[in-house]
N, C-alpha and C positions, 0 to 999 in steps of 0.2 A: 834388440831386442823391444819382445810385441806383445802387450798391455788388452787385457781385456777389459772393454767396461766392463760394471756387472751391480744390482741396486746392493743397498746395507745391508745388511743384515740384522736382523734383530741388538744383536748388542751392541753396534758401532749407528742403529736408532738411539739405544741410553745413551749413547754417550753424547750426543743431541743434546737430548734433554736436556741432561746435569749443565751445561754451560745455561744449558735456557734460566734453568733451573736462579742459579747461581745469579744470571743476571738480573732475575725478578729480585724485588722485595718483601721477602715473608716477614709475619711479623714476630714481634722478638718471644724468644724461645719455642718456636719454629722449628722442625730442623729441615735439614733438606729431604733425606731423601722422607721423610713423611709424604712434606711435599709435594714430593714425584712420584711417590704410591699413592698421594690421594689422586693426581689426576690420572695418571692410569691408568684409575679401580674407576673411573667418572666415563671414563672416556666406556671401559670394556661397555657400563649400566646404561649408557647413548648409544653404545652398538647389537647391546642386546634386546635394549628397547627397541631400536627400529624394527630389528629381525621376529619380533613376539610384534609386533605393529603389525604387518605382515601379513607377518601369519593368519593371525588375526583378522583384516580383510581378504584372504582367499579361502577364510573359515565360513563368515556371515557370510560370500556369496554363494559357495555352498549353499550351504540352507537355506538361503534366498532362493536358490533355481529345487531345489526337492523341495520347496513349500510351494512351488508355482507345479512341481507334477503337482500334488498331493488332491490341488486345486480342483485340474484340470480331469483328474480321473474321480473326484466321485461323484458321484450321485443328483445324478438333472432329478431325481423324484423322492417323494418322500416311497420309504419302503414297499415291500407290499404289508396285502392283508395278512397273510399268512404268516409275518414277521413275529415269530417272541422271544424280545429281549429277555425272558427273562429264563430261558432257555439256556443261556452262557455263564450263567449265576451254576453259585454254590445252593443247593438247598440247604435252610434256614440262614440266611450270611443277609439277612436283610436286618 
């Protein structure tokens, strides 16, 4: 006979958590399945927050790069004397 070594499935992993939950002391009146669901939810939220943190970090890097580029592209001196800022607004919108 030949056997392959495989990773445990989600169902098998849940069985391990249930055994751990049975060994854990729960407060009086707390159902073990509720405690298990709470642990799972906390783990999912923790993973989601880690993913969000990484995404926000990348977004911040992109924003900083864009801001540096804008500063590099900014004109060095005052606008020309024939520049009329009022020409870019609507008539009567003052």
